[in-house]
Backbone bond lengths (Angstrom), bond angles and torsions (degrees), N, CA, C in turn:
res aa  C-N    CA-C-N  psi(-1)  N-CA   C-N-CA  omega(-1)  CA-C   N-CA-C  phi
1 M - - - 1.428 - - 1.520 110.97 -
2 S 1.323 118.55 -33.77 1.469 119.29 178.63 1.517 111.67 -69.82
3 V 1.340 117.92 -24.70 1.425 121.08 176.60 1.535 110.66 -67.10
4 L 1.318 115.79 -43.95 1.466 120.67 178.00 1.530 110.52 -62.75
5 R 1.313 117.21 -40.96 1.447 122.16 179.20 1.516 110.40 -62.80
6 T 1.308 115.81 -42.26 1.503 120.90 179.55 1.504 109.66 -64.77
7 I 1.356 116.81 -45.28 1.471 119.50 179.21 1.547 111.04 -61.51
8 F 1.306 117.26 -40.77 1.459 121.84 178.63 1.522 110.97 -60.62
9 W 1.346 118.11 -46.59 1.439 120.32 -178.62 1.516 112.84 -68.55
10 V 1.352 116.04 -34.23 1.475 120.13 175.53 1.496 111.15 -63.06
11 V 1.329 116.18 -43.96 1.492 120.00 176.68 1.484 113.37 -62.77
12 V 1.349 116.43 -42.81 1.473 121.37 177.82 1.526 112.05 -62.07
13 L 1.321 115.66 -45.57 1.485 120.01 177.62 1.529 112.35 -64.08
14 A 1.340 116.34 -38.93 1.448 119.30 179.24 1.517 110.49 -65.56
15 A 1.339 117.31 -42.11 1.482 120.92 176.19 1.509 111.42 -63.06
16 L 1.330 118.15 -39.60 1.454 121.60 179.01 1.519 109.84 -66.93
17 A 1.285 117.34 -41.13 1.498 119.66 178.47 1.538 111.14 -63.97
18 A 1.344 116.98 -43.02 1.443 121.22 177.94 1.536 111.45 -61.78
19 F 1.350 114.50 -42.30 1.484 118.37 177.44 1.499 112.05 -63.52
20 S 1.349 115.40 -40.02 1.506 120.10 179.18 1.484 111.43 -64.29
21 V 1.319 118.67 -44.33 1.442 121.25 -178.59 1.544 110.70 -66.22
22 A 1.309 118.91 -40.99 1.423 123.01 -176.22 1.544 112.18 -73.94
23 N 1.333 116.98 -23.74 1.470 119.55 -174.87 1.524 112.09 -122.54
24 W 1.307 119.40 33.64 1.442 122.80 -177.95 1.552 108.76 -79.90
25 Q 1.279 116.20 80.62 1.468 120.83 178.96 1.510 108.71 -140.62
26 P 1.321 117.61 149.60 1.457 119.35 -179.42 1.527 109.98 -75.64
27 V 1.328 113.04 144.95 1.492 121.03 173.11 1.510 108.57 -129.52
28 E 1.310 115.80 153.72 1.483 120.13 179.16 1.533 106.26 -110.83
29 V 1.324 114.48 131.13 1.452 122.52 177.44 1.512 108.58 -116.49
30 R 1.307 116.57 120.39 1.447 120.14 177.30 1.529 109.00 -90.81
31 I 1.327 115.65 110.90 1.452 121.52 -178.54 1.539 109.27 -82.86
32 W 1.370 117.56 -56.06 1.445 121.36 173.88 1.539 105.87 -127.69
33 E 1.287 113.62 -176.08 1.473 117.59 -177.93 1.518 114.28 -57.21
34 G 1.345 114.67 -42.99 1.485 116.76 -177.99 1.489 114.48 -101.83
35 L 1.314 117.70 2.50 1.507 121.13 -175.23 1.515 109.36 -113.44
36 L 1.314 115.88 116.53 1.446 122.37 -178.33 1.524 108.04 -122.06
37 L 1.343 117.19 126.86 1.445 121.84 -178.83 1.521 109.12 -111.00
38 E 1.325 114.65 124.61 1.464 119.29 177.46 1.496 108.75 -107.83
39 T 1.331 117.19 120.85 1.462 122.86 -178.61 1.503 109.84 -144.43
40 K 1.310 115.24 174.54 1.466 119.76 176.72 1.524 109.51 -84.92
41 L 1.265 116.25 149.79 1.507 122.66 -178.29 1.496 113.33 -58.57
42 P 1.311 121.83 -48.62 1.494 120.52 -179.85 1.545 112.55 -60.20
43 A 1.327 116.72 -35.60 1.482 118.51 178.57 1.517 109.73 -66.80
44 L 1.296 117.89 -37.99 1.491 123.17 179.23 1.554 109.76 -64.87
45 V 1.318 114.05 -46.00 1.484 118.52 -179.85 1.550 111.08 -63.69
46 M 1.326 117.10 -42.69 1.442 120.17 179.78 1.529 112.09 -66.25
47 L 1.323 116.64 -38.60 1.449 120.93 176.93 1.533 111.52 -65.48
48 A 1.307 117.25 -39.77 1.477 120.14 179.42 1.544 109.36 -67.76
49 F 1.341 117.28 -37.92 1.449 120.61 177.79 1.556 110.67 -63.11
50 L 1.295 115.48 -45.26 1.463 118.69 -178.10 1.530 111.99 -67.55
51 I 1.327 116.55 -37.93 1.482 119.77 176.54 1.541 109.87 -63.66
52 G 1.307 119.05 -37.60 1.453 122.53 176.78 1.528 112.81 -73.41
53 L 1.304 116.89 -30.18 1.465 120.88 -179.18 1.527 111.88 -76.22
54 L 1.277 118.11 -32.05 1.465 121.67 -175.20 1.529 115.74 -55.00
55 P 1.359 119.73 -52.26 1.464 117.35 -179.72 1.531 112.72 -63.36
56 T 1.322 117.73 -36.72 1.464 119.71 179.13 1.513 110.34 -66.84
57 W 1.324 119.49 -40.91 1.443 122.17 177.93 1.537 110.55 -64.51
58 L 1.305 118.38 -41.77 1.456 121.55 177.46 1.527 111.29 -62.05
59 L 1.297 116.22 -42.83 1.492 119.38 178.14 1.524 110.96 -63.77
60 Y 1.326 116.47 -40.22 1.465 121.46 178.12 1.546 110.48 -62.25
61 R 1.345 117.89 -46.10 1.452 119.80 -178.82 1.505 111.91 -67.72
62 A 1.355 118.56 -37.86 1.434 121.29 178.34 1.545 111.31 -66.71
63 T 1.299 118.65 -39.34 1.457 121.49 177.48 1.514 110.69 -67.22
64 R 1.308 117.17 -41.89 1.434 120.99 178.64 1.537 111.85 -64.61
65 W 1.314 118.08 -39.93 1.457 121.96 177.41 1.520 109.35 -64.61
66 R 1.320 117.55 -45.33 1.472 119.61 179.97 1.513 112.74 -63.32
67 L 1.303 116.78 -40.69 1.482 120.20 178.73 1.519 111.85 -68.17
68 Q 1.337 118.46 -38.03 1.455 120.79 176.84 1.549 110.79 -64.94
69 R 1.291 116.51 -38.46 1.475 117.92 176.74 1.509 111.74 -66.12
70 R 1.333 115.91 -38.27 1.480 120.74 177.94 1.500 111.41 -65.77
71 I 1.344 118.34 -42.99 1.455 122.05 178.83 1.519 109.42 -63.58
72 A 1.313 119.08 -43.65 1.474 121.81 -179.16 1.532 108.84 -64.06
73 N 1.316 117.95 -39.83 1.454 120.75 178.14 1.499 111.54 -64.40
74 L 1.330 117.57 -43.86 1.460 120.06 178.75 1.525 112.55 -66.95
75 E 1.329 116.72 -35.23 1.483 119.55 176.97 1.507 111.65 -65.15
76 T 1.319 117.56 -41.00 1.483 119.87 179.03 1.520 110.23 -67.93
77 Q 1.321 117.38 -34.88 1.490 118.97 176.51 1.518 109.70 -65.96
78 L 1.306 116.01 -41.50 1.461 120.12 179.17 1.510 112.60 -63.02
79 T 1.279 117.96 -44.49 1.461 120.22 178.80 1.511 111.64 -68.06
80 A 1.342 117.47 -31.49 1.452 118.73 179.07 1.536 109.59 -71.16
81 R 1.324 117.88 -31.75 1.460 119.63 178.45 1.552 110.56 -76.95
82 A 1.291 117.63 -36.81 1.456 122.02 -174.82 1.530 110.55 -72.17
83 A 1.301 117.74 -41.86 1.475 121.12 -178.81 1.513 109.86 -82.75
84 P 1.332 119.46 129.38 1.458 119.52 177.74 1.527 109.65 -71.02
85 S 1.290 115.38 140.15 1.469 118.26 -179.36 1.507 108.81 -78.11
86 L 1.321 115.58 144.72 1.456 121.33 -178.48 1.525 109.01 -101.29
87 T 1.299 117.47 67.34 1.431 120.74 178.72 1.541 107.04 -83.37
88 S 1.332 116.25 169.62 1.463 120.07 -178.61 1.509 111.37 -64.90
89 T 1.323 118.23 -36.14 1.468 121.00 179.24 1.496 111.20 -65.31
90 N 1.346 117.94 -40.54 1.465 120.25 178.87 1.533 111.36 -66.94
91 L 1.318 116.62 -38.26 1.452 119.38 178.83 1.511 111.63 -68.44
92 E 1.361 118.98 -39.42 1.485 120.60 177.28 1.505 110.14 -65.88
93 A 1.310 117.19 -39.34 1.473 119.51 -178.70 1.531 109.75 -67.59
94 A 1.298 116.86 -35.62 1.482 119.49 178.82 1.500 112.25 -71.73
95 R 1.356 117.74 -31.43 1.455 119.61 -179.27 1.510 113.90 -83.91
96 S 1.294 118.24 -33.53 1.441 120.08 -176.40 1.505 111.51 -76.78
97 P 1.344 117.65 142.95 1.430 119.12 178.02 1.532 111.25 -72.35
98 T 1.295 116.32 174.01 1.453 119.64 -178.01 1.513 111.29 -66.93
99 L 1.332 116.27 167.77 1.482 121.08 -177.85 1.530 109.22 -64.27
100 A 1.269 119.12 -35.72 1.429 121.72 -176.94 1.554 110.32 -65.07
101 D 1.272 117.59 -34.87 1.458 120.43 179.80 1.523 110.44 -76.80
102 D 1.327 121.65 -23.41 1.444 123.63 179.96 1.552 112.10 -79.91
103 Q 1.295 117.73 -24.87 1.437 122.69 -176.26 1.556 109.71 -75.37
104 P 1.321 117.02 130.28 1.461 117.65 177.25 1.540 109.76 -67.94
105 T 1.273 116.32 140.95 1.454 120.50 -179.03 1.513 108.52 -88.10
106 S 1.309 117.33 162.86 1.455 121.98 179.16 1.490 112.84 -70.76
107 E 1.313 119.79 -20.00 1.451 123.25 178.51 1.531 110.76 -73.63
108 N 1.340 117.99 -32.04 1.447 120.47 -179.49 1.505 108.90 -95.72
109 P 1.358 118.59 122.30 1.455 119.51 -178.61 1.523 114.70 -75.97
């Protein structure tokens, strides 16, 4: 799986490099009336991509964190139900013999 991931990123970087070489020209971006930014086109495209990626990545991380907490909580509940609790009543019940053994028999005065 890591080989496929590496191949994917190599292809993406090669396409980005080809785009950058083909479009290496200055562009002017007017931010406000008096503020003009002059930058190269590939830098502007990469910045726009990263700005768009950030909210999606944050949502992904928050969802993953919430689900991991939920899974951990459910696992602890499951182990708590599966393992018998060792309360004092359970220990006394386990140690004491049955009621029939506690009752004196008619043979013993």
